Backbone of each chain as ProteinMPNN parsed JSONL, in Angstrom:
{"seq_chain_A": "MNNKVKVARIEKNMTQEELSKQIKVTRQTIGLIEKGRYNPSLQLCISIAKALDKTLNELFWEEEQH", "coords_chain_A": {"N_chain_A": [[0.846, -1.193, 0.004], [0.647, 2.122, -0.979], [1.819, 5.057, 0.654], [2.047, 8.189, 2.473], [3.716, 8.432, 4.645], [6.488, 8.618, 5.065], [7.213, 11.063, 3.865], [5.673, 12.816, 5.411], [6.804, 12.363, 7.9], [9.447, 13.278, 7.515], [8.896, 15.933, 6.96], [8.09, 16.709, 9.464], [10.419, 16.691, 10.777], [11.328, 14.313, 12.028], [12.943, 11.309, 13.106], [13.023, 7.872, 12.016], [13.418, 6.292, 14.227], [12.6, 7.928, 16.375], [9.892, 8.25, 15.792], [9.066, 5.593, 15.929], [9.494, 5.032, 18.642], [7.681, 6.753, 19.808], [5.184, 5.737, 19.022], [5.325, 3.225, 19.944], [6.312, 0.922, 18.478], [8.567, -1.187, 16.537], [11.555, 0.054, 14.921], [11.95, -1.184, 12.543], [9.392, -1.904, 11.741], [8.308, 0.617, 11.157], [9.948, 1.304, 8.978], [9.178, -0.685, 7.148], [6.473, -0.034, 6.777], [6.675, 2.534, 5.633], [7.895, 1.839, 3.288], [5.912, 0.495, 2.076], [5.657, -2.178, 2.402], [4.397, -3.389, 4.464], [1.126, -3.489, 5.651], [-0.332, -1.543, 7.939], [-2.463, -1.959, 10.895], [-5.72, -0.448, 11.468], [-5.717, 0.804, 13.899], [-2.982, 1.252, 14.346], [-2.443, 2.921, 12.179], [-3.89, 5.155, 12.936], [-2.464, 5.925, 15.231], [-0.023, 6.589, 14.031], [-0.824, 8.72, 12.408], [-1.674, 10.579, 14.35], [0.754, 11.023, 15.694], [2.182, 12.296, 13.71], [0.756, 14.534, 13.246], [-1.253, 14.548, 11.243], [-4.06, 13.75, 9.038], [-5.868, 10.637, 8.55], [-6.593, 10.408, 5.907], [-4.764, 12.153, 4.646], [-2.397, 10.77, 4.96], [-2.802, 8.068, 4.132], [-4.697, 7.797, 2.081], [-5.249, 6.972, -1.242], [-4.516, 8.902, -4.044], [-6.456, 9.635, -6.955], [-5.444, 8.491, -10.155], [-4.909, 10.363, -13.05]], "CA_chain_A": [[0.0, -0.008, 0.0], [1.41, 3.377, -1.034], [1.394, 6.017, 1.674], [2.916, 9.394, 2.554], [4.264, 8.469, 6.01], [7.889, 9.04, 5.059], [7.242, 12.498, 3.559], [5.127, 13.519, 6.587], [7.793, 12.243, 8.989], [10.572, 14.168, 7.232], [8.379, 17.306, 7.127], [8.001, 17.003, 10.905], [11.779, 16.552, 11.297], [11.401, 13.172, 12.937], [13.631, 10.137, 12.576], [12.251, 6.625, 12.142], [13.559, 5.831, 15.619], [11.745, 8.782, 17.221], [8.482, 7.904, 15.508], [8.815, 4.228, 16.433], [9.406, 5.089, 20.128], [6.437, 7.478, 20.186], [3.973, 4.932, 18.848], [5.616, 1.916, 20.583], [6.567, -0.202, 17.575], [9.987, -1.203, 16.26], [11.947, 0.89, 13.799], [11.775, -2.014, 11.341], [7.979, -1.795, 11.35], [8.139, 1.944, 10.492], [10.616, 1.185, 7.673], [8.335, -1.512, 6.275], [5.259, 0.723, 6.444], [7.057, 3.591, 4.718], [8.229, 1.246, 1.991], [4.699, -0.138, 1.543], [5.797, -3.65, 2.516], [3.511, -3.858, 5.537], [-0.09, -2.703, 5.816], [-0.643, -1.504, 9.378], [-3.869, -2.0, 11.308], [-6.325, 0.878, 11.552], [-5.258, 1.369, 15.19], [-1.618, 1.763, 14.16], [-2.557, 4.05, 11.239], [-4.36, 6.316, 13.722], [-1.314, 6.339, 16.09], [0.967, 7.27, 13.183], [-1.422, 10.014, 11.996], [-1.629, 11.472, 15.513], [2.151, 11.381, 15.965], [2.687, 13.163, 12.653], [-0.22, 15.629, 13.084], [-1.921, 14.448, 9.928], [-5.276, 12.926, 9.068], [-5.673, 9.346, 7.871], [-6.685, 10.694, 4.471], [-3.529, 12.767, 4.172], [-1.309, 9.788, 4.975], [-3.035, 6.743, 3.543], [-5.656, 7.758, 0.989], [-4.604, 7.009, -2.567], [-5.119, 9.868, -4.95], [-6.811, 9.061, -8.258], [-4.505, 8.755, -11.244], [-5.591, 10.864, -14.247]], "C_chain_A": [[0.896, 1.256, -0.004], [0.886, 4.315, 0.048], [2.407, 7.172, 1.719], [3.517, 9.554, 3.945], [5.669, 9.072, 6.018], [7.977, 10.564, 4.842], [6.756, 13.284, 4.79], [6.115, 13.479, 7.744], [8.953, 13.214, 8.756], [10.13, 15.644, 7.399], [8.351, 17.707, 8.598], [9.372, 16.893, 11.591], [11.912, 15.426, 12.327], [12.181, 12.064, 12.299], [12.695, 8.927, 12.724], [12.246, 6.16, 13.596], [12.631, 6.622, 16.558], [10.281, 8.436, 17.044], [8.133, 6.53, 16.12], [8.672, 4.213, 17.952], [8.074, 5.71, 20.548], [5.207, 6.569, 20.047], [4.173, 3.471, 19.277], [5.592, 0.745, 19.583], [8.062, -0.203, 17.302], [10.274, -0.314, 15.035], [11.768, 0.14, 12.478], [10.329, -1.9, 10.822], [7.728, -0.465, 10.638], [8.741, 1.883, 9.091], [9.762, 0.417, 6.674], [7.062, -0.792, 5.851], [5.591, 1.801, 5.399], [7.327, 3.06, 3.321], [7.003, 0.574, 1.328], [4.745, -1.653, 1.583], [4.992, -4.233, 3.657], [2.316, -2.92, 5.644], [-0.487, -2.686, 7.289], [-2.136, -1.585, 9.679], [-4.39, -0.571, 11.396], [-5.837, 1.586, 12.83], [-3.857, 1.987, 15.044], [-1.613, 2.959, 13.206], [-2.939, 5.315, 12.003], [-3.208, 6.839, 14.602], [-0.289, 7.1, 15.255], [0.474, 8.663, 12.801], [-1.352, 11.026, 13.134], [-0.207, 11.969, 15.78], [2.683, 12.366, 14.931], [1.78, 14.378, 12.407], [-0.852, 15.675, 11.705], [-3.224, 13.677, 10.085], [-4.974, 11.604, 8.347], [-5.695, 9.549, 6.349], [-5.368, 11.22, 3.923], [-2.389, 11.736, 4.067], [-1.576, 8.565, 4.11], [-4.01, 6.713, 2.367], [-4.943, 7.879, -0.354], [-5.313, 8.001, -3.465], [-5.383, 9.193, -6.286], [-5.801, 9.467, -9.317], [-5.284, 9.244, -12.458], [-4.681, 10.691, -15.475]], "O_chain_A": [[1.769, 1.423, 0.847], [-0.313, 4.367, 0.324], [3.464, 7.126, 1.09], [3.796, 10.671, 4.38], [5.999, 9.914, 6.853], [8.715, 11.258, 5.541], [7.356, 14.292, 5.164], [6.247, 14.454, 8.485], [9.392, 13.893, 9.684], [10.881, 16.478, 7.904], [8.557, 18.87, 8.945], [9.478, 16.988, 12.814], [12.543, 15.597, 13.37], [12.11, 11.874, 11.085], [11.712, 8.969, 13.463], [11.231, 5.704, 14.124], [11.968, 6.047, 17.421], [9.527, 8.34, 18.012], [7.08, 6.34, 16.728], [7.843, 3.484, 18.496], [7.43, 5.266, 21.498], [4.294, 6.632, 20.871], [3.334, 2.607, 19.021], [4.942, -0.275, 19.813], [8.77, 0.683, 17.78], [9.388, 0.014, 14.246], [11.478, 0.736, 11.441], [10.093, -1.813, 9.617], [7.018, -0.422, 9.633], [8.132, 2.349, 8.128], [9.635, 0.806, 5.514], [6.62, -0.918, 4.709], [4.877, 1.957, 4.409], [7.041, 3.711, 2.316], [7.063, 0.147, 0.175], [3.982, -2.33, 0.896], [4.915, -5.454, 3.8], [2.478, -1.702, 5.718], [-0.928, -3.702, 7.826], [-2.968, -1.31, 8.814], [-3.619, 0.389, 11.4], [-5.583, 2.791, 12.836], [-3.584, 3.079, 15.542], [-0.856, 3.909, 13.41], [-2.397, 6.393, 11.762], [-3.003, 8.048, 14.705], [0.25, 8.118, 15.691], [1.216, 9.644, 12.854], [-1.012, 12.189, 12.918], [0.019, 13.148, 16.051], [3.545, 13.186, 15.246], [2.008, 15.152, 11.477], [-0.961, 16.736, 11.091], [-3.469, 13.039, 11.108], [-3.974, 11.473, 7.64], [-4.918, 8.94, 5.613], [-4.91, 10.789, 2.865], [-1.532, 11.831, 3.189], [-0.674, 8.077, 3.429], [-4.133, 5.677, 1.714], [-4.134, 8.783, -0.563], [-6.532, 7.96, -3.633], [-4.644, 8.302, -6.705], [-5.36, 10.615, -9.378], [-6.246, 8.589, -12.861], [-5.069, 11.052, -16.587]]}, "seq_chain_B": "MKSWLSIFLPNDEYKEKRVLYFLAESAVVLLAISFIFLAVKRFHPINQIHDEIVVAALSGLVIIYTIIRYMVSGIEYSNVFNKTGYKKEVRSIVFQSIKFAVIFSVIYLLITGIPKAIEGWVDLLGLSFLIWTFMFLVNYFSLKHSFKKNSELEEDNKW", "coords_chain_B": {"N_chain_B": [[-7.83, -7.927, 19.719], [-8.626, -10.57, 21.86], [-6.815, -13.143, 23.401], [-5.529, -16.039, 25.036], [-3.077, -16.593, 24.107], [-1.873, -14.246, 23.59], [-0.176, -13.346, 25.631], [2.22, -14.551, 25.112], [3.079, -13.406, 22.833], [4.881, -10.976, 20.761], [4.962, -7.359, 21.453], [5.075, -5.579, 19.377], [3.27, -4.805, 16.463], [3.713, -5.772, 13.765], [5.633, -7.818, 14.192], [4.151, -9.495, 15.847], [2.125, -10.335, 14.145], [3.615, -11.775, 12.233], [4.735, -13.828, 13.831], [2.415, -15.165, 14.593], [1.624, -16.151, 12.127], [3.765, -17.971, 11.69], [3.357, -19.797, 13.757], [0.853, -20.778, 13.052], [1.468, -21.947, 10.565], [3.214, -23.943, 11.45], [1.416, -25.501, 12.861], [-0.193, -26.502, 10.822], [1.703, -27.981, 9.39], [2.282, -29.858, 11.352], [-0.163, -31.16, 11.55], [-0.387, -32.296, 8.982], [1.847, -34.034, 8.964], [1.155, -35.687, 11.079], [-1.133, -36.975, 10.041], [0.087, -38.325, 7.894], [1.786, -39.998, 9.29], [-0.115, -41.529, 10.724], [-1.383, -42.812, 8.578], [0.705, -44.292, 7.481], [1.253, -45.949, 9.644], [-1.062, -47.41, 9.721], [-1.064, -48.956, 7.425], [1.447, -50.124, 7.387], [2.29, -51.499, 10.092], [4.103, -49.967, 12.679], [5.325, -50.976, 15.235], [7.486, -50.865, 16.834], [8.177, -48.256, 17.404], [7.973, -46.09, 20.082], [5.22, -44.397, 21.715], [5.932, -42.164, 23.16], [8.248, -41.275, 21.925], [7.261, -40.519, 19.437], [5.515, -38.422, 20.115], [7.385, -36.661, 21.259], [9.007, -36.163, 19.011], [7.213, -34.937, 17.232], [6.481, -32.667, 18.698], [8.948, -31.438, 18.912], [9.369, -30.893, 16.249], [7.457, -28.893, 15.681], [8.391, -26.848, 17.359], [11.055, -26.454, 16.39], [10.509, -25.755, 13.683], [9.102, -23.323, 14.014], [11.06, -21.774, 15.3], [13.088, -21.701, 13.362], [11.781, -20.362, 11.219], [11.3, -17.925, 12.446], [13.895, -17.071, 12.935], [14.996, -16.849, 10.353], [13.357, -14.956, 9.218], [14.169, -12.459, 10.0], [13.204, -10.705, 11.983], [13.79, -10.558, 14.636], [15.889, -8.93, 15.712], [14.999, -6.114, 15.47], [15.711, -3.464, 15.764], [18.308, -3.019, 15.088], [20.285, -1.198, 13.178], [22.744, -0.226, 12.395], [26.384, -0.587, 12.126], [27.614, -0.309, 14.617], [25.593, -0.948, 16.437], [25.183, -3.533, 15.629], [27.617, -4.805, 16.267], [27.527, -4.528, 19.021], [25.332, -6.112, 19.619], [26.349, -8.615, 18.818], [28.3, -9.048, 20.761], [26.641, -9.138, 22.977], [25.176, -11.44, 22.372], [27.17, -13.384, 22.559], [27.747, -13.305, 25.34], [25.201, -13.89, 26.404], [24.858, -16.477, 25.463], [26.924, -17.787, 26.827], [25.979, -17.457, 29.431], [23.635, -18.986, 29.287], [24.74, -21.517, 28.8], [26.156, -21.912, 31.174], [24.066, -21.935, 33.083], [22.736, -24.181, 32.147], [24.709, -26.128, 32.688], [24.846, -26.069, 35.478], [22.242, -26.926, 36.17], [22.359, -29.441, 35.04], [24.355, -30.599, 36.618], [23.044, -30.569, 39.076], [21.016, -32.381, 38.637], [22.294, -34.759, 37.773], [24.331, -35.065, 39.586], [27.628, -34.513, 41.149], [30.301, -35.254, 38.984], [32.299, -38.203, 39.365], [34.505, -39.207, 38.097], [37.064, -38.147, 35.762], [36.147, -38.314, 33.169], [33.467, -37.752, 33.342], [33.442, -34.997, 33.829], [34.562, -34.131, 31.447], [32.607, -34.901, 29.666], [30.535, -33.204, 30.535], [31.654, -30.673, 30.037], [31.971, -30.816, 27.251], [29.309, -31.085, 26.421], [28.26, -28.673, 27.394], [29.734, -26.905, 25.811], [28.737, -27.542, 23.297], [26.055, -26.759, 23.615], [26.473, -24.0, 24.017], [27.58, -23.311, 21.512], [25.412, -23.93, 19.82], [23.407, -22.157, 20.766], [24.691, -19.729, 20.299], [25.015, -19.771, 17.495], [22.349, -19.92, 16.557], [21.271, -17.452, 17.48], [23.059, -15.708, 16.272], [22.713, -16.111, 13.527], [20.106, -15.238, 13.331], [20.464, -12.565, 14.027], [22.067, -11.755, 11.836], [20.295, -12.045, 9.667], [18.332, -10.239, 10.452], [19.774, -7.843, 10.469], [20.442, -7.658, 7.772], [17.921, -7.36, 6.588], [17.123, -4.951, 7.831], [19.115, -3.275, 6.829], [18.474, -3.161, 4.143], [16.109, -1.717, 4.283], [17.103, 0.629, 5.286], [18.753, 1.477, 3.187], [16.842, 2.149, 1.292], [15.954, 4.384, 2.43], [17.735, 6.378, 1.93], [17.542, 8.962, 0.106]], "CA_chain_B": [[-8.317, -9.282, 19.822], [-8.137, -11.142, 23.105], [-6.539, -14.56, 23.375], [-4.521, -16.365, 26.04], [-1.804, -16.671, 23.402], [-1.315, -12.872, 23.527], [0.921, -13.118, 26.624], [3.459, -15.088, 24.553], [3.39, -12.733, 21.56], [5.564, -9.68, 20.897], [4.061, -6.192, 21.48], [5.087, -4.929, 18.05], [2.189, -5.354, 15.607], [4.25, -6.551, 12.635], [6.243, -9.03, 14.739], [3.067, -10.303, 16.362], [1.456, -10.943, 12.977], [4.52, -12.772, 11.634], [4.845, -14.967, 14.738], [1.143, -15.886, 14.5], [1.707, -16.913, 10.864], [4.713, -19.093, 11.88], [2.709, -20.795, 14.617], [-0.217, -21.394, 12.248], [2.139, -22.811, 9.593], [3.735, -25.148, 12.136], [0.261, -26.342, 13.21], [-0.607, -27.181, 9.577], [2.748, -28.991, 9.122], [2.074, -30.89, 12.364], [-1.384, -31.899, 11.172], [-0.07, -33.076, 7.779], [2.756, -35.111, 9.341], [0.39, -36.623, 11.932], [-1.944, -37.791, 9.133], [0.975, -39.206, 7.148], [2.227, -41.002, 10.252], [-1.229, -42.447, 10.99], [-1.615, -43.617, 7.373], [1.816, -45.249, 7.393], [1.099, -46.893, 10.732], [-2.225, -48.249, 9.437], [-0.738, -49.947, 6.388], [2.689, -50.824, 7.795], [2.393, -51.301, 11.564], [5.461, -49.736, 13.192], [5.092, -51.106, 16.672], [8.691, -50.659, 17.638], [8.331, -46.848, 17.781], [7.155, -45.792, 21.256], [4.399, -43.206, 21.603], [6.658, -41.021, 23.741], [9.172, -40.78, 20.888], [6.442, -39.862, 18.399], [5.055, -37.124, 20.689], [8.566, -35.787, 21.388], [9.452, -35.782, 17.658], [6.256, -33.984, 16.662], [6.587, -31.408, 19.445], [10.232, -30.875, 18.471], [9.181, -30.378, 14.867], [6.718, -27.615, 15.778], [9.291, -25.857, 17.985], [12.153, -26.165, 15.455], [9.965, -25.04, 12.518], [8.785, -21.932, 14.399], [12.338, -21.071, 15.566], [13.807, -21.457, 12.077], [11.044, -19.337, 10.475], [11.517, -16.66, 13.169], [15.299, -16.727, 12.751], [15.24, -16.479, 8.941], [12.512, -13.825, 8.826], [14.898, -11.209, 10.3], [12.399, -9.793, 12.781], [14.166, -10.568, 16.04], [16.677, -7.732, 16.091], [14.379, -5.119, 14.564], [16.201, -2.097, 15.973], [19.747, -2.968, 14.769], [20.37, -0.604, 11.842], [24.085, 0.21, 12.016], [27.505, -1.482, 12.484], [27.855, -0.227, 16.062], [24.523, -1.741, 17.078], [25.413, -4.931, 15.249], [28.746, -5.332, 17.082], [27.04, -4.567, 20.413], [24.471, -7.296, 19.716], [27.18, -9.826, 18.734], [28.888, -9.205, 22.115], [25.537, -9.539, 23.871], [24.844, -12.833, 22.049], [28.251, -14.224, 23.122], [27.545, -13.389, 26.79], [23.952, -14.569, 26.689], [25.064, -17.908, 25.206], [27.721, -18.285, 27.934], [25.059, -17.513, 30.567], [22.757, -20.113, 29.089], [25.528, -22.736, 28.932], [26.474, -22.061, 32.595], [22.825, -22.355, 33.744], [22.51, -25.577, 31.743], [25.69, -26.977, 33.4], [24.453, -26.135, 36.908], [21.052, -27.783, 36.258], [22.853, -30.782, 34.71], [25.043, -31.098, 37.801], [22.051, -30.782, 40.14], [20.246, -33.579, 38.317], [23.098, -35.999, 37.695], [25.298, -35.123, 40.691], [29.001, -34.157, 40.796], [30.979, -36.41, 38.401], [33.381, -38.731, 40.211], [35.676, -39.428, 37.259], [37.412, -37.039, 34.836], [35.311, -38.465, 31.97], [32.187, -37.077, 33.619], [33.663, -33.557, 33.625], [34.801, -33.933, 30.011], [31.254, -34.984, 29.059], [29.801, -31.982, 30.884], [32.27, -29.552, 29.284], [31.654, -31.003, 25.829], [27.893, -30.796, 26.253], [28.078, -27.223, 27.604], [30.275, -26.227, 24.647], [27.776, -27.745, 22.216], [24.898, -25.892, 23.915], [26.896, -22.624, 23.77], [27.712, -23.147, 20.069], [24.069, -23.932, 19.255], [22.746, -20.909, 21.151], [25.377, -18.621, 19.621], [24.73, -19.816, 16.046], [20.915, -19.581, 16.336], [21.091, -16.011, 17.661], [23.911, -14.998, 15.319], [22.024, -16.163, 12.199], [18.942, -14.375, 13.449], [20.979, -11.187, 13.956], [22.519, -11.539, 10.473], [19.089, -11.863, 8.819], [17.69, -8.977, 10.867], [20.611, -6.727, 10.019], [20.318, -7.582, 6.308], [16.586, -6.785, 6.327], [17.133, -3.556, 8.245], [19.989, -2.514, 5.945], [17.699, -2.935, 2.918], [15.163, -0.644, 4.562], [17.925, 1.822, 5.466], [19.197, 1.929, 1.848], [15.714, 2.797, 0.656], [15.723, 5.654, 3.099], [18.694, 7.379, 1.485], [17.257, 9.617, -1.165]], "C_chain_B": [[-7.746, -9.975, 21.061], [-7.96, -12.663, 22.962], [-5.47, -14.859, 24.425], [-3.123, -16.422, 25.431], [-1.081, -15.303, 23.404], [-0.139, -12.672, 24.487], [2.248, -13.64, 26.107], [3.908, -14.328, 23.293], [4.085, -11.377, 21.774], [4.568, -8.524, 20.908], [3.973, -5.503, 20.119], [4.075, -5.625, 17.114], [2.689, -6.248, 14.468], [4.841, -7.878, 13.097], [5.154, -10.008, 15.185], [2.382, -11.078, 15.218], [2.305, -12.056, 12.372], [4.596, -14.036, 12.505], [3.571, -15.813, 14.683], [1.128, -16.738, 13.226], [2.602, -18.16, 11.041], [4.073, -20.197, 12.71], [1.602, -21.524, 13.852], [0.374, -22.357, 11.219], [2.606, -24.101, 10.265], [2.584, -26.072, 12.534], [-0.221, -27.137, 11.98], [0.403, -28.288, 9.224], [2.562, -30.17, 10.073], [0.892, -31.804, 11.995], [-1.085, -32.833, 10.001], [0.808, -34.279, 8.14], [2.044, -36.159, 10.212], [-0.464, -37.556, 11.041], [-1.085, -38.805, 8.366], [1.434, -40.352, 8.06], [1.128, -42.025, 10.528], [-1.495, -43.374, 9.791], [-0.554, -44.694, 7.248], [1.644, -46.339, 8.43], [-0.042, -47.892, 10.447], [-1.858, -49.361, 8.453], [0.539, -50.732, 6.693], [2.883, -50.619, 9.291], [3.85, -51.121, 12.031], [5.35, -49.751, 14.721], [6.322, -50.795, 17.51], [8.921, -49.198, 18.046], [7.384, -46.559, 18.958], [6.383, -44.487, 21.067], [5.117, -41.963, 22.093], [7.59, -40.387, 22.695], [8.419, -40.028, 19.816], [6.02, -38.471, 18.895], [6.231, -36.155, 20.775], [9.021, -35.273, 20.018], [8.507, -34.74, 17.052], [6.328, -32.633, 17.379], [7.876, -30.673, 19.036], [10.097, -30.215, 17.117], [8.498, -29.006, 14.893], [7.651, -26.518, 16.316], [10.406, -25.444, 16.997], [11.652, -25.376, 14.238], [9.737, -23.572, 12.868], [10.073, -21.136, 14.641], [13.037, -20.717, 14.266], [13.119, -20.324, 11.282], [11.298, -17.96, 11.107], [12.922, -16.133, 12.901], [15.542, -16.178, 11.341], [14.446, -15.22, 8.55], [13.165, -12.461, 9.112], [14.089, -10.224, 11.125], [12.823, -9.702, 14.251], [14.877, -9.307, 16.488], [16.215, -6.544, 15.227], [14.848, -3.691, 14.795], [17.697, -1.969, 15.675], [19.903, -2.473, 13.317], [21.781, -0.165, 11.453], [25.145, -0.755, 12.583], [27.756, -1.508, 13.995], [26.857, -1.085, 16.817], [24.729, -3.215, 16.825], [26.499, -5.543, 16.12], [28.327, -5.485, 18.534], [26.177, -5.815, 20.621], [25.279, -8.581, 19.659], [27.783, -10.103, 20.117], [27.82, -9.707, 23.093], [25.181, -11.02, 23.647], [25.873, -13.775, 22.647], [28.015, -14.415, 24.629], [26.272, -14.128, 27.165], [24.086, -16.083, 26.506], [25.894, -18.531, 26.327], [26.834, -18.468, 29.163], [24.163, -18.744, 30.498], [23.498, -21.434, 29.326], [25.844, -22.993, 30.426], [25.236, -22.545, 33.349], [22.538, -23.826, 33.414], [23.417, -26.505, 32.525], [25.285, -27.162, 34.848], [23.246, -27.072, 37.055], [21.462, -29.246, 36.004], [23.514, -31.431, 35.926], [24.073, -31.407, 38.943], [21.265, -32.081, 39.888], [21.094, -34.846, 38.386], [24.089, -36.137, 38.858], [26.716, -34.794, 40.196], [29.7, -35.398, 40.193], [32.156, -36.881, 39.255], [34.657, -38.955, 39.393], [35.862, -38.229, 36.303], [36.549, -37.091, 33.585], [33.977, -37.72, 32.122], [32.292, -35.576, 33.379], [33.865, -33.242, 32.164], [33.459, -33.954, 29.282], [30.485, -33.686, 29.285], [30.317, -30.789, 30.108], [31.917, -29.615, 27.804], [30.206, -30.614, 25.548], [27.619, -29.3, 26.397], [28.579, -26.457, 26.38], [29.311, -26.341, 23.455], [26.56, -26.855, 22.38], [25.246, -24.434, 23.593], [26.95, -22.363, 22.253], [26.33, -23.058, 19.406], [23.36, -22.599, 19.517], [23.352, -19.734, 20.379], [24.965, -18.599, 18.131], [23.275, -19.401, 15.744], [20.732, -18.062, 16.414], [21.888, -15.188, 16.641], [23.238, -14.972, 13.946], [20.802, -15.236, 12.21], [19.351, -12.895, 13.32], [21.39, -10.826, 12.529], [21.344, -11.222, 9.559], [18.394, -10.557, 9.152], [18.461, -7.785, 10.325], [20.505, -6.522, 8.521], [18.978, -6.912, 5.945], [16.556, -5.302, 6.663], [17.984, -2.697, 7.317], [19.275, -2.201, 4.619], [16.735, -1.75, 3.102], [15.892, 0.696, 4.707], [18.358, 2.384, 4.115], [18.094, 2.679, 1.145], [15.457, 4.188, 1.212], [16.612, 6.77, 2.607], [18.31, 7.918, 0.113], [17.21, 11.105, -0.957]], "O_chain_B": [[-6.535, -9.968, 21.284], [-8.843, -13.362, 22.466], [-4.601, -14.024, 24.677], [-2.119, -16.316, 26.135], [0.137, -15.222, 23.243], [0.785, -11.916, 24.189], [3.302, -13.231, 26.596], [4.988, -14.582, 22.76], [3.912, -10.724, 22.803], [3.445, -8.678, 20.427], [2.947, -4.926, 19.759], [4.042, -6.85, 17.0], [2.158, -7.335, 14.237], [4.597, -8.925, 12.495], [5.241, -11.207, 14.921], [2.109, -12.275, 15.313], [1.803, -13.13, 12.04], [4.532, -15.157, 12.001], [3.641, -17.042, 14.722], [0.683, -17.886, 13.237], [2.248, -19.255, 10.604], [4.225, -21.381, 12.41], [1.436, -22.736, 13.989], [-0.15, -23.453, 11.018], [2.426, -25.198, 9.735], [2.749, -27.292, 12.547], [-0.606, -28.301, 12.097], [0.018, -29.383, 8.815], [2.667, -31.329, 9.671], [0.954, -33.027, 12.115], [-1.47, -34.002, 10.012], [0.559, -35.397, 7.689], [2.3, -37.358, 10.095], [-0.508, -38.767, 11.262], [-1.459, -39.967, 8.206], [1.466, -41.513, 7.654], [1.384, -43.228, 10.565], [-1.79, -44.556, 9.961], [-0.853, -45.851, 6.952], [1.859, -47.516, 8.142], [0.003, -49.048, 10.868], [-2.259, -50.516, 8.6], [0.674, -51.887, 6.286], [3.558, -49.679, 9.712], [4.703, -51.983, 11.817], [5.29, -48.716, 15.385], [6.235, -50.507, 18.703], [9.746, -48.917, 18.915], [6.172, -46.75, 18.859], [6.828, -43.587, 20.355], [4.956, -40.87, 21.55], [7.706, -39.166, 22.588], [8.893, -38.999, 19.333], [6.153, -37.477, 18.18], [6.109, -34.984, 20.417], [9.374, -34.102, 19.873], [8.955, -33.775, 16.432], [6.246, -31.582, 16.743], [7.882, -29.457, 18.843], [10.631, -29.134, 16.87], [8.923, -28.079, 14.204], [7.687, -25.406, 15.789], [10.666, -24.258, 16.796], [12.308, -24.426, 13.81], [10.129, -22.681, 12.114], [10.175, -19.975, 14.244], [13.515, -19.598, 14.082], [13.788, -19.443, 10.742], [11.486, -16.966, 10.405], [13.129, -14.941, 12.673], [16.215, -15.161, 11.17], [14.847, -14.502, 7.634], [12.77, -11.443, 8.543], [14.271, -9.015, 10.981], [12.297, -8.891, 15.013], [14.526, -8.697, 17.498], [16.953, -6.05, 14.374], [14.417, -2.786, 14.08], [18.299, -0.936, 15.97], [19.684, -3.222, 12.364], [22.007, 0.228, 10.308], [24.84, -1.618, 13.405], [28.062, -2.548, 14.578], [27.22, -1.846, 17.714], [24.48, -4.048, 17.697], [26.342, -6.645, 16.647], [28.715, -6.442, 19.205], [26.271, -6.487, 21.648], [24.957, -9.542, 20.358], [27.78, -11.24, 20.588], [28.074, -10.583, 23.92], [24.921, -11.756, 24.599], [25.525, -14.83, 23.178], [28.073, -15.535, 25.134], [26.255, -14.9, 28.124], [23.523, -16.868, 27.267], [25.626, -19.658, 26.744], [26.912, -19.485, 29.852], [23.956, -19.446, 31.488], [22.972, -22.348, 29.961], [25.806, -24.134, 30.886], [25.332, -23.461, 34.165], [22.152, -24.607, 34.283], [22.974, -27.557, 32.986], [25.365, -28.264, 35.389], [23.221, -27.914, 37.953], [20.975, -30.163, 36.667], [23.293, -32.602, 36.237], [24.253, -32.376, 39.681], [20.901, -32.785, 40.83], [20.693, -35.857, 38.962], [24.627, -37.222, 39.083], [26.978, -34.793, 38.994], [29.696, -36.466, 40.805], [32.91, -36.072, 39.796], [35.761, -38.9, 39.935], [34.951, -37.431, 36.079], [36.245, -36.054, 32.995], [33.446, -37.147, 31.17], [31.391, -34.954, 32.817], [33.401, -32.211, 31.678], [33.206, -33.135, 28.398], [29.871, -33.139, 28.369], [29.54, -29.991, 29.583], [31.604, -28.599, 27.184], [29.91, -29.914, 24.58], [26.849, -28.725, 25.628], [27.954, -25.487, 25.95], [29.098, -25.383, 22.713], [26.082, -26.264, 21.412], [24.452, -23.716, 22.987], [26.447, -21.35, 21.766], [26.106, -22.215, 18.537], [22.789, -21.995, 18.609], [22.638, -18.866, 19.877], [24.615, -17.551, 17.588], [23.01, -18.642, 14.811], [20.119, -17.458, 15.534], [21.454, -14.122, 16.206], [23.201, -13.934, 13.285], [20.512, -14.55, 11.23], [18.711, -12.101, 12.631], [21.1, -9.725, 12.059], [21.381, -10.267, 8.782], [17.922, -9.848, 8.263], [17.879, -6.841, 9.792], [20.479, -5.391, 8.036], [18.926, -6.015, 5.103], [16.039, -4.491, 5.895], [17.645, -1.547, 7.038], [19.446, -1.123, 4.049], [16.57, -0.912, 2.216], [15.383, 1.745, 4.313], [18.34, 3.597, 3.903], [18.33, 3.695, 0.491], [14.842, 5.04, 0.572], [16.324, 7.949, 2.815], [18.718, 7.376, -0.914], [16.982, 11.853, -1.907]]}, "name": "protein", "num_of_chains": 2, "seq": "MNNKVKVARIEKNMTQEELSKQIKVTRQTIGLIEKGRYNPSLQLCISIAKALDKTLNELFWEEEQHMKSWLSIFLPNDEYKEKRVLYFLAESAVVLLAISFIFLAVKRFHPINQIHDEIVVAALSGLVIIYTIIRYMVSGIEYSNVFNKTGYKKEVRSIVFQSIKFAVIFSVIYLLITGIPKAIEGWVDLLGLSFLIWTFMFLVNYFSLKHSFKKNSELEEDNKW"}
């Protein structure tokens, strides 16, 4: 699943490690989510969105291709 | 989701999901082997194999399958992303394996008693060394796979 977690994290000047500590997952999990290799649960998506001050739509909604 | 199994599972969501898959896979493998064993026993009675051995072998299979899948998946050392962390973990693995081998030796001595002959001590030392080597290799391979997986994620991060 494509997402904008990495861009949002960099915009907020956060490292993967800082984000992982804040939402209590491993750094590997953050790396896999950013790369689109793991689809997080809704609960984890909400935690990530809160930590990055974004909405679920802004992070995980796929924009239509024209 | 609530289950008594939760107390044995990791807190990290991704790790938890993977471990559940490994356990489910091992249960399917166990079921398949049990059916094969029953079929073989029905057509070719193997009376010389004791039930205890069969139960021990099947239990061992489930444990070994799950450990190998966990080790190869590279999820154990999920926070080791650089050489410094890697070296620190290698040192930790060496000491943890020594600790395990020492605990094993003490329990072995408590059960079997202090050896009276030198051969008994040689046996104990040999066994402890084998245990240490096994523990070290299992953890080291797990660390290697984890570090490789993490390095791939790290490379993707450099843009």
